[in-house]
N, C-alpha and C positions, 0 to 999 in steps of 0.2 A: 507479422514478424517485426519486432522493434529493434532498431539499430543502437549499438552501444559502443562507446569508447572508454577504455580503462586507462587511467593515469595513476600508476602505482610503481614505486621503485623497488619494492620487494618482489622479486620474480616469482617466488613460490605462491605468494598471495594472489598476484595477478593471474597466474595460470590456474589456480584453484577456482577463482571466481569465473574466469573465462570458460573453464570446463563445465562448471555448474550451469552457467547461462546456456551453453550449447546443449546440455542434457535436457533442458526444458522444452526445446523445439519452438520456443517463442521469441528467442533473441538471436541477433546476429552481431558478433563482435567485429566491427569494421576498422578498428585501430587500437593499438596499445602504445603507451609511452611511459618511459621511466624517469623523465625529467621535464622541467618547465619548457625548455627550448623546443624539444620534440613535440610536446603536447600543443604548444602554441602554433607550430607549423601545421600539425595535423588538424587542429580545430579551425584553423584559418581556411582549410580546404573542404572540410566535411563537417556538417552539423548533425550530431546524433540525436536520437530521441532521448537517450539517457546517457549521462556522464557519471562514471564512478571515479571519484577524485580523492587522491591522498592529499594531506595538508603539508607534511614536511617532506620536501623533495630535495635532491642534491643541490639544485641550483636556484632554489627559491621556495616561496610559500604558495600552495595550491589555491588558497583563498584570494590571494592577490591576482592570480591568473583568472579566477572566476570573476573577480571585479572587472577585469579587462573585458572578458567575454560579455558580461552584462552591459557594459558601456557600448559595446559594438552591436548590441541588439540580439545576441545569441541567447535564446530562451530554452535551451535543453534542460530537462529535469535533471537534478543533481542529487546524488547520494555520496556522502563523504565516507571514505574508508581510511581510518586513521588511528594512530596510537595517542593522539593529542587528548589530554584530559582537562585542559583549562576551560573554565566556564566562558571566558572571553571568546574562545574559538567557536563555541556553540552559538553565542550571541551574534557574532559576525556572520556565521553560516546562515542563520535564520534571516538576517537582514538581506543577504544575497539570494534568498529564495531557495536555499537547500531544503528539501522536504524530508530527508532522513539522514541519520548520523550513526554509522556503525563503528563501534570502538573495537580495535584489534585486541586479541585475536578474533577474527570474524567468524561467527557461528553461521553455518549454512541455513539453519532454521530461521535465524534472525534476518539473514539476507533474503530468504524467501518471503518473509513478512514485508520487507521493503519493496520487493518486486510486486507483491500483491497490491500494495498501496499505489504503486506507480501505475499498474494496469487499471486499477479502479478509477484513478484520476483521469487517465486517458479515455476510458470508456465513458465517464460522465461528461467530459468535454465534447467528445465526438457525438454524443446523443443529445446535446443541449442546443436548442435553437433560440430560446429566449431566456434571459437572465431573470430569475426570481429569487426571493429570499431562501426558499427551500432548496433551490439549486446551489446557491452560495453555501448554505449550511452543510449540504451533503459534500460539496467539494472541499470545504474547509474542515470537514469532519466534526461539526458542532453537533452534539447529541440533541435529539429531539426532546427527551425528558431529562430532568436533572434530579436524581435521587441518590441516596446513599449507596444503593445497589449498583448504580452506574459508575461510582467512583473507583471501584476495584472489582475484578472478576472473582466470583466465588469458586470454590473447589469444584473441579469437574467441568469448567467452562474455559476454553482456550480462545485466544483472540482470532486465530486463523479460521476456525470453524464458525465462530460467531460472525466474522465478516462475510463468509460464504453464505450464511443464512440470510444476512442483511441483503446481499446481492440478489438472492432469489426473490425477495419481496420488492427490491428496487426495480427489477426487470419488469414486473407486472404488479404495480402497487394496488390495482383494483381487485386482484385475485384473493380468494379466501382459501387457505390451505390447512389441512389437518397435519398433525405430527407425522402420520404415516406417509402422506404425500411429500412432505419436506424431506423425510428420511430417505425415500426412494430417489429423490432428485440428487441428494448428496452422497448416497451410498452408506448411510449410517442407520442404526436401529431406530425404531419408533421412539423408544424411551430416551435415547440420546437426543434426538431432535426435539422431543417434548421438553427436556431439561433446558435447552437453549431458548426455545420459544417462550417458556415461562419466565426466563430471565429477561428477555426483551419485553415481555408483557409487564413485568415489574418495573422496568425502566421507562415505561410509557412509549416505547417505540412501536409496539404492536397492540392491537385490541383483539378481543376474542368474543365469538358468539357460540352459543350451544347449537349443535346440529344433531338431529335424530335420524339414525339409519333405518333400514327396512325392518329391523327387529326391535326398534325402539331404544337401542343403546345410545346414550348421549355422547357426543364427542365434540371437542372444541375445534372451531375453525378460526384461524388467525389471519389477520390482515393488517396492512399498514395504517398507522394513525395519520389521518389527513389534516 
Protein backbone atom coordinates (compact mmCIF):
# COMPACT_ATOMS: atom_id res chain seq x y z
CA UNK A 1 0.00 0.00 0.00
CA UNK A 2 1.67 3.21 -1.20
CA UNK A 3 1.00 6.47 0.64
CA UNK A 4 -0.05 9.53 -1.37
CA UNK A 5 -0.53 13.25 -0.77
CA UNK A 6 -2.52 15.28 -3.32
CA UNK A 7 -1.84 19.01 -3.67
CA UNK A 8 -4.51 20.37 -6.01
CA UNK A 9 -6.73 23.45 -5.79
CA UNK A 10 -9.48 22.13 -8.08
CA UNK A 11 -11.67 20.15 -5.71
CA UNK A 12 -13.27 18.03 -8.43
CA UNK A 13 -9.89 17.00 -9.83
CA UNK A 14 -8.53 16.19 -6.38
CA UNK A 15 -11.55 14.04 -5.50
CA UNK A 16 -11.53 12.27 -8.87
CA UNK A 17 -7.89 11.31 -8.44
CA UNK A 18 -8.38 10.31 -4.79
CA UNK A 19 -11.35 8.08 -5.65
CA UNK A 20 -9.41 6.42 -8.44
CA UNK A 21 -6.45 5.75 -6.16
CA UNK A 22 -8.78 4.26 -3.55
CA UNK A 23 -10.40 1.99 -6.16
CA UNK A 24 -7.05 0.37 -7.01
CA UNK A 25 -6.61 -0.96 -3.44
CA UNK A 26 -2.91 -0.16 -3.79
CA UNK A 27 -2.83 3.43 -2.55
CA UNK A 28 -3.72 5.25 0.63
CA UNK A 29 -4.34 9.01 0.40
CA UNK A 30 -2.93 10.33 3.68
CA UNK A 31 -3.46 14.02 3.01
CA UNK A 32 -4.89 16.61 0.63
CA UNK A 33 -4.11 20.31 0.29
CA UNK A 34 -5.45 23.06 -1.95
CA UNK A 35 -2.72 25.65 -1.37
CA UNK A 36 1.01 26.00 -0.74
CA UNK A 37 0.65 26.92 2.94
CA UNK A 38 -1.40 23.83 3.80
CA UNK A 39 0.78 21.59 1.65
CA UNK A 40 3.96 22.88 3.31
CA UNK A 41 2.59 22.08 6.77
CA UNK A 42 1.33 18.68 5.69
CA UNK A 43 4.57 17.66 4.00
CA UNK A 44 6.56 18.94 6.97
CA UNK A 45 4.82 16.32 9.10
CA UNK A 46 4.41 13.41 6.69
CA UNK A 47 6.56 12.16 3.81
CA UNK A 48 4.48 10.21 1.28
CA UNK A 49 5.72 7.65 -1.21
CA UNK A 50 4.03 9.61 -3.99
CA UNK A 51 3.16 13.30 -4.30
CA UNK A 52 0.60 14.45 -6.86
CA UNK A 53 1.30 18.15 -7.27
CA UNK A 54 -0.38 21.02 -9.10
CA UNK A 55 1.78 23.89 -10.41
CA UNK A 56 -0.49 26.91 -10.21
CA UNK A 57 -1.90 27.19 -6.69
CA UNK A 58 -3.72 30.16 -5.10
CA UNK A 59 -0.75 31.26 -2.99
CA UNK A 60 2.24 30.22 -5.06
CA UNK A 61 3.93 27.85 -7.50
CA UNK A 62 4.01 24.13 -6.80
CA UNK A 63 7.47 23.74 -8.34
CA UNK A 64 8.87 26.29 -5.90
CA UNK A 65 7.40 24.19 -3.10
CA UNK A 66 8.99 21.10 -4.63
CA UNK A 67 12.37 22.87 -4.75
CA UNK A 68 12.00 23.53 -1.01
CA UNK A 69 11.19 19.88 -0.36
CA UNK A 70 14.20 18.69 -2.33
CA UNK A 71 16.48 21.07 -0.42
CA UNK A 72 15.14 19.52 2.80
CA UNK A 73 15.99 16.03 1.60
CA UNK A 74 12.41 14.92 0.91
CA UNK A 75 12.63 12.41 -1.94
CA UNK A 76 9.01 11.46 -2.55
CA UNK A 77 8.27 10.49 -6.16
CA UNK A 78 6.32 13.29 -7.85
CA UNK A 79 3.71 13.47 -10.61
CA UNK A 80 2.55 16.89 -11.75
CA UNK A 81 -1.17 17.44 -12.31
CA UNK A 82 -1.46 20.77 -14.09
CA UNK A 83 -2.91 22.93 -16.82
CA UNK A 84 0.53 24.51 -17.38
CA UNK A 85 1.63 24.25 -21.00
CA UNK A 86 4.97 26.12 -20.93
CA UNK A 87 8.02 24.12 -21.94
CA UNK A 88 9.97 25.85 -19.14
CA UNK A 89 7.65 24.21 -16.60
CA UNK A 90 8.51 20.78 -17.98
CA UNK A 91 12.23 21.59 -17.96
CA UNK A 92 12.16 22.71 -14.31
CA UNK A 93 10.02 19.72 -13.34
CA UNK A 94 12.59 17.34 -14.82
CA UNK A 95 15.42 19.13 -13.01
CA UNK A 96 13.57 18.62 -9.72
CA UNK A 97 13.14 14.90 -10.33
CA UNK A 98 9.48 14.83 -11.39
CA UNK A 99 9.04 11.49 -13.15
CA UNK A 100 5.72 12.16 -14.90
CA UNK A 101 3.69 15.16 -16.05
CA UNK A 102 -0.10 14.94 -16.55
CA UNK A 103 -1.76 17.80 -18.40
CA UNK A 104 -5.34 18.65 -17.41
CA UNK A 105 -7.96 17.53 -18.04
CA UNK A 106 -6.43 14.41 -16.53
CA UNK A 107 -7.34 11.18 -18.29
CA UNK A 108 -7.68 8.24 -15.90
CA UNK A 109 -6.04 5.95 -18.45
CA UNK A 110 -3.01 8.26 -18.49
CA UNK A 111 -3.00 8.46 -14.70
CA UNK A 112 -2.97 4.67 -14.63
CA UNK A 113 0.13 4.68 -16.84
CA UNK A 114 1.84 7.06 -14.42
CA UNK A 115 0.95 4.81 -11.49
CA UNK A 116 2.26 1.76 -13.35
CA UNK A 117 5.56 3.56 -13.92
CA UNK A 118 5.72 4.53 -10.25
CA UNK A 119 5.08 0.96 -9.11
CA UNK A 120 7.63 -0.40 -11.56
CA UNK A 121 10.27 2.03 -10.28
CA UNK A 122 9.51 1.13 -6.66
CA UNK A 123 9.71 -2.60 -7.45
CA UNK A 124 13.04 -2.24 -9.23
CA UNK A 125 14.52 -0.24 -6.36
CA UNK A 126 13.32 -2.67 -3.68
CA UNK A 127 14.67 -5.66 -5.61
CA UNK A 128 18.09 -4.13 -6.29
CA UNK A 129 21.05 -5.00 -4.09
CA UNK A 130 23.91 -3.97 -6.38
CA UNK A 131 24.05 -1.14 -8.91
CA UNK A 132 24.91 -2.29 -12.44
CA UNK A 133 24.47 -0.66 -15.83
CA UNK A 134 21.53 -2.92 -16.65
CA UNK A 135 19.84 -1.93 -13.37
CA UNK A 136 20.38 1.76 -14.15
CA UNK A 137 19.09 1.32 -17.72
CA UNK A 138 15.98 -0.48 -16.48
CA UNK A 139 15.30 2.20 -13.86
CA UNK A 140 15.89 5.05 -16.29
CA UNK A 141 13.86 3.19 -18.93
CA UNK A 142 16.67 3.12 -21.46
CA UNK A 143 15.71 0.68 -24.24
CA UNK A 144 17.95 -2.34 -24.69
CA UNK A 145 17.73 -2.19 -28.46
CA UNK A 146 17.53 0.91 -30.64
CA UNK A 147 15.55 0.32 -33.81
CA UNK A 148 13.00 2.19 -35.87
CA UNK A 149 10.36 -0.15 -34.51
CA UNK A 150 11.17 0.95 -30.97
CA UNK A 151 10.69 4.63 -31.83
CA UNK A 152 6.90 4.34 -31.98
CA UNK A 153 4.39 1.65 -31.18
CA UNK A 154 2.73 -0.07 -34.14
CA UNK A 155 -1.02 -0.49 -34.48
CA UNK A 156 -2.38 -3.07 -32.05
CA UNK A 157 0.40 -2.57 -29.45
CA UNK A 158 -0.36 -0.38 -26.43
CA UNK A 159 2.14 0.82 -23.85
CA UNK A 160 0.39 -0.64 -20.76
CA UNK A 161 0.21 -4.22 -22.06
CA UNK A 162 3.73 -3.92 -23.42
CA UNK A 163 5.02 -2.88 -19.99
CA UNK A 164 3.22 -5.78 -18.32
CA UNK A 165 4.87 -8.24 -20.70
CA UNK A 166 8.27 -6.67 -20.01
CA UNK A 167 7.63 -7.12 -16.29
CA UNK A 168 6.88 -10.83 -16.80
CA UNK A 169 10.36 -11.30 -18.25
CA UNK A 170 11.99 -8.89 -15.77
CA UNK A 171 10.68 -10.98 -12.87
CA UNK A 172 12.47 -14.13 -14.13
CA UNK A 173 14.85 -13.15 -16.93
CA UNK A 174 16.23 -16.68 -17.19
CA UNK A 175 12.83 -18.18 -18.11
CA UNK A 176 11.89 -19.14 -21.66
CA UNK A 177 8.19 -18.59 -22.30
CA UNK A 178 5.87 -19.32 -25.20
CA UNK A 179 3.14 -16.96 -26.38
CA UNK A 180 0.60 -19.31 -24.78
CA UNK A 181 2.33 -19.11 -21.41
CA UNK A 182 2.60 -15.31 -21.52
CA UNK A 183 -1.03 -15.02 -22.57
CA UNK A 184 -2.15 -17.13 -19.61
CA UNK A 185 -0.12 -14.99 -17.20
CA UNK A 186 -1.71 -11.75 -18.47
CA UNK A 187 -5.19 -13.03 -19.30
CA UNK A 188 -4.89 -12.32 -23.03
CA UNK A 189 -5.12 -14.56 -26.06
CA UNK A 190 -2.12 -16.42 -27.48
CA UNK A 191 -2.28 -14.36 -30.68
CA UNK A 192 -2.30 -11.08 -28.72
CA UNK A 193 0.66 -12.16 -26.61
CA UNK A 194 2.53 -13.27 -29.74
CA UNK A 195 2.00 -9.84 -31.36
CA UNK A 196 3.67 -8.12 -28.40
CA UNK A 197 6.41 -10.72 -28.13
CA UNK A 198 7.28 -10.35 -31.81
CA UNK A 199 7.45 -6.58 -31.36
CA UNK A 200 9.89 -6.97 -28.45
CA UNK A 201 11.85 -9.45 -30.54
CA UNK A 202 12.11 -6.87 -33.32
CA UNK A 203 13.27 -4.27 -30.77
CA UNK A 204 16.04 -6.67 -29.62
CA UNK A 205 14.63 -6.80 -26.08
CA UNK A 206 13.82 -10.50 -26.44
CA UNK A 207 15.41 -13.42 -28.27
CA UNK A 208 13.60 -16.55 -29.44
CA UNK A 209 14.39 -20.24 -29.83
CA UNK A 210 12.41 -22.90 -31.64
CA UNK A 211 10.87 -25.56 -29.42
CA UNK A 212 9.23 -28.78 -30.62
CA UNK A 213 6.32 -30.28 -28.71
CA UNK A 214 5.38 -33.93 -28.39
CA UNK A 215 3.67 -33.93 -31.79
CA UNK A 216 6.56 -32.16 -33.46
CA UNK A 217 4.86 -28.79 -33.95
CA UNK A 218 7.47 -26.00 -33.64
CA UNK A 219 6.78 -23.10 -31.29
CA UNK A 220 8.86 -20.11 -30.33
CA UNK A 221 10.16 -19.72 -26.79
CA UNK A 222 11.03 -16.16 -25.88
CA UNK A 223 13.57 -15.00 -23.32
CA UNK A 224 15.32 -11.81 -22.23
CA UNK A 225 18.39 -10.67 -24.12
CA UNK A 226 21.27 -10.75 -21.66
